[in-house]
N, C-alpha and C positions, 0 to 999 in steps of 0.2 A: 538377850533382850535389850541390852544397852545399845547394840548396834542399830536397831530399828529406830530407836528414839533419836539418836544422833543424825541419822539420815533424814528424818522428818524435820528436825531443826535446821539442817543445811538447806533443805528445800524451801523452808519458810523464809530463810535469810536471803535467798537469791531474788533479785528484782524481777518483776514480771516483764518489764521493758528494758532493753539494753540501749545504751546511748552509743552513738556512732563516734568514732575517733575522727575528729575534724582535721587532724594533722596529716592524715593520709590523702586528703583531697577528695573532690567529688568525682563522679563518673565522667562528667563532661569537663575534662581538663583542657587547657589551651591547645595542646598538641592535637587532640582529637577534634576539636572545633575547627582548627586550620585544615586538617585532613578532610573533614566533611565539606567545607567550603570549596576546596580544590576539586573534589570529586563532582560536586554539583556544577561548578563552572565548566569543568571539562565535559560533562555530560551535555550541557546546553550547547557548548561550542561544537561538539561532534554532531549533534542533532541538526543544528543550523547548517553545518557544512554539507551533510548528506542530503538535506532537503533541497539545498540550492543545486547540488551536483546532479541529482537524478530526478529533476522535476519534469513537469509537462511543458512541452514546447507549444506555444500558441503563436500563430501568425495573424497579425492584425487584419490583413486583407481578407483572410478566411472568416474571421469572427464577424466582420462587418458586411460581408457580401451576402446578397439575398438570393442569388442564383449561382449555379455551378460554373457558368461561363466566365465569371469574374476571377476565378481561382487560377493563377498562372501555373503553367506546366513546371514541374520540378519542385513545387511546394510540398513540404513535409510537415505534417501536423500530428501531434500526439506525444506519447511517452517515448523516452529514449531507453526504457528498460527492456533490453533484449533478452533477459533471462525469463521474465514473465511472458512476454509477447514474442515467442520464438518461432511460431508457425507463420508462414507467409503464403500469399496467393495473389495472382494478377487476373484482371478481367475488367469488364465494363460494369459499373455499379448501377443497379436498378432498384427501384422501390419494391417492397413486398416480400414477405416471407412465404412459408409453405406450412399449412396446417398448424399455425400458431407458433412456428419456430422461426425466429429471425424477423427483423423489420425490413431488411434489405437483402439483396443477393448479388453475387458477382456472376455475370454470364461469361463462361469460358468456352473455348473450342471443345467440341465433342458432344454437344447437346446438353439437355436439361440435367442429365445424371451427373454432369461435371460442375454444376452450380455450387457455389459456396454460400451458405446462408449466414447472414451477419447480424450481430447486435453490437453495441458499443457502450461501455461504461465510461469512456474517456473522450471520444471524438464524436462530433455531430456529423454523422454520415450523410445527412440530407444535403450538405453543401457540395457533395461530389457526385450526385446523381447524373447519369448519362456520360460520365467521364471514365476514361481508362485509368485505373489506379492499381497500385500495389499496396496490399494491406498486410500488417503484421498483427498477430493476435494469439489468443490461447484457444485451442480447440475445446469445445464443450460437448458433453454427452447429449446426443439427439435421439429422439424416438422415431421421427418420420423422415428426416432428410439425411443425405449421405455425409454432409460436412457442415457443422455449425461452429462458428467462430465468434469469440468476443474480441472485437478489434481494439487495439491500443494505439496504432500508428497508421497513418495513411500517407502515401506519396502519389502525387498526380503525375501520370505518365504522358497523358495526351489530352 
């Protein structure tokens, strides 16, 4: 019986809250703070580098031109990201899609079945209507047309 009473007395003597030993230092010590600052600066630096490296190429003459005849042959507009925009096609760019798919289409040799229907999230394709162009893009799933592409880059061929 005496053991139970001493246990109860020991429990009563222990403080409810413990004090922290300040000699051990806090969680945010100077070394950790320096490491965090270095990581943040490195992250911002690499983000800036990659944003500048693989950005969108814009040609002022294309941005300001109102019709396609002002765009010089050899002009390349759009993204330089060849991993995302890996598919390519050549033809004469015309307005209009088919059955709600694409806003433009490339007319290619071989008839209407060879047309490539186009949309673009990067380039204003209306600047190249009636011009022979090469486009790079990403093939999209289509319901009605044979080939639907999201264009990311355009080169004026003629």
